[in-house]
C-alpha positions in Angstrom: 0.0 0.0 0.0 1.3 3.4 -0.9 1.9 6.4 1.3 -0.5 9.2 2.1 -1.0 11.9 -0.5 -2.4 15.4 0.0 -4.5 17.6 -2.3 -5.3 21.2 -1.4 -7.9 23.8 -2.0 -9.1 24.0 -5.6 -7.9 20.5 -6.5 -10.1 18.2 -8.6 -10.9 14.9 -7.0 -9.4 11.7 -8.6 -12.1 9.7 -10.3 -11.8 6.9 -7.7 -12.5 9.3 -4.9 -15.5 10.7 -6.6 -16.8 7.2 -7.2 -16.2 6.1 -3.6 -17.7 9.3 -2.2 -20.8 8.8 -4.4 -21.1 5.2 -3.3 -20.7 5.9 0.4 -22.5 9.3 0.7 -24.9 9.3 -2.3 -23.1 12.1 -4.1 -19.6 13.6 -4.6 -18.9 17.2 -3.4 -16.4 17.6 -6.2 -13.5 20.1 -6.3 -12.0 21.0 -2.9 -13.2 24.3 -1.6 -11.2 27.0 0.2 -9.6 25.6 3.4 -10.4 22.0 2.3 -7.7 19.3 2.3 -7.9 15.8 1.1 -5.6 13.1 2.5 -5.7 9.9 0.6 -4.2 6.5 0.3 -4.4 5.9 -3.4 -7.4 3.9 -4.5 -8.0 2.7 -1.0 -9.3 5.5 1.3 -9.6 9.2 1.7 -10.3 11.8 4.5 -11.7 15.2 3.6 -11.0 18.0 6.1 -11.8 21.7 6.4 -8.8 23.3 8.1 -8.3 26.8 9.3 -4.9 26.9 10.9 -5.1 30.6 11.8 -8.0 29.6 14.1 -6.3 26.4 15.1 -9.4 24.4 14.0 -10.1 21.5 11.7 -13.3 19.6 10.9 -13.5 16.1 9.4 -16.0 16.4 6.6 -15.9 12.9 5.1 -13.9 9.7 5.4 -14.3 6.6 3.3 -12.5 3.3 2.8 -13.1 0.9 0.0 -15.2 -2.1 1.2 -12.4 -4.5 0.4 -10.0 -2.5 2.6 -12.1 -2.2 5.7 -11.0 -3.7 9.0 -7.3 -3.6 7.9 -6.3 -0.6 9.9 -6.2 1.7 6.9 -8.8 4.2 8.3 -6.9 4.4 11.6 -3.7 5.0 9.8 -5.2 7.7 7.6 -6.9 9.4 10.5 -3.8 9.4 12.7 -1.6 10.7 9.9 -3.9 13.4 8.8 -4.3 14.6 12.4 -0.5 14.7 12.8 -0.1 16.7 9.6 -3.0 19.1 10.5 -1.4 19.7 14.0 2.0 20.3 12.4 0.3 23.0 10.3 -1.3 24.8 13.3 -4.5 23.0 14.1 -5.0 22.1 17.7 -8.8 21.5 17.9 -10.6 18.9 15.8 -14.3 18.2 15.3 -16.5 15.8 13.4 -20.2 14.8 13.2 -21.2 11.1 12.7 -24.6 9.5 12.3 -25.9 7.9 15.5 -26.3 4.7 13.5 -22.7 4.5 12.3 -21.3 2.4 15.1 -18.2 1.3 13.2 -17.1 4.9 12.7 -17.8 5.8 16.3 -15.7 2.8 17.5 -12.9 4.0 15.2 -13.0 7.6 16.4 -13.1 6.6 20.1 -10.1 4.2 19.6 -8.2 7.3 18.3 -9.0 9.4 21.4 -12.0 11.3 20.1 -14.8 11.8 22.6 -18.5 12.5 22.1 -19.4 16.1 23.2 -23.0 16.6 22.1 -25.9 15.6 19.8 -27.3 17.5 16.9 -30.9 16.6 16.6 -32.2 15.8 13.0 -28.8 16.9 11.6 -29.0 14.8 8.5 -31.6 15.3 5.7 -33.3 12.1 6.5 -33.8 13.3 10.1 -31.2 11.2 11.8 -29.3 12.7 14.7 -25.5 13.4 14.6 -23.1 12.9 17.4 -20.5 15.6 17.7 -17.0 14.4 18.5 -13.9 16.4 19.5 -10.3 15.7 20.1 -7.6 18.1 21.3 
């Protein structure tokens, strides 16, 4: 498996990222917006972040792993490495929202030191609540 690559604001997504994003989330957000960074392990997994180092903040927007690569440690490696790189660039506070039904993701985040801080009622378009996690 190859190393972690980084794409910055304005970058177009590789085709495999768009396909995986559409498969996992129902659509692809496309090109990275201002402050967005994509960490990826080529053709296996990606993590999309919004990072504002001047404020010391970063938010995980989306993370996905190909079905055939799940339960191999790739998501843990990707999350750990992206957190280290974001911290090295000035971010010290990290946040994410996760569906209350997404128990595998919650388990992953908690294994990496994230902690649930609150609930956002009916956060998702289908009415499902989101759990807000933080790590400092």
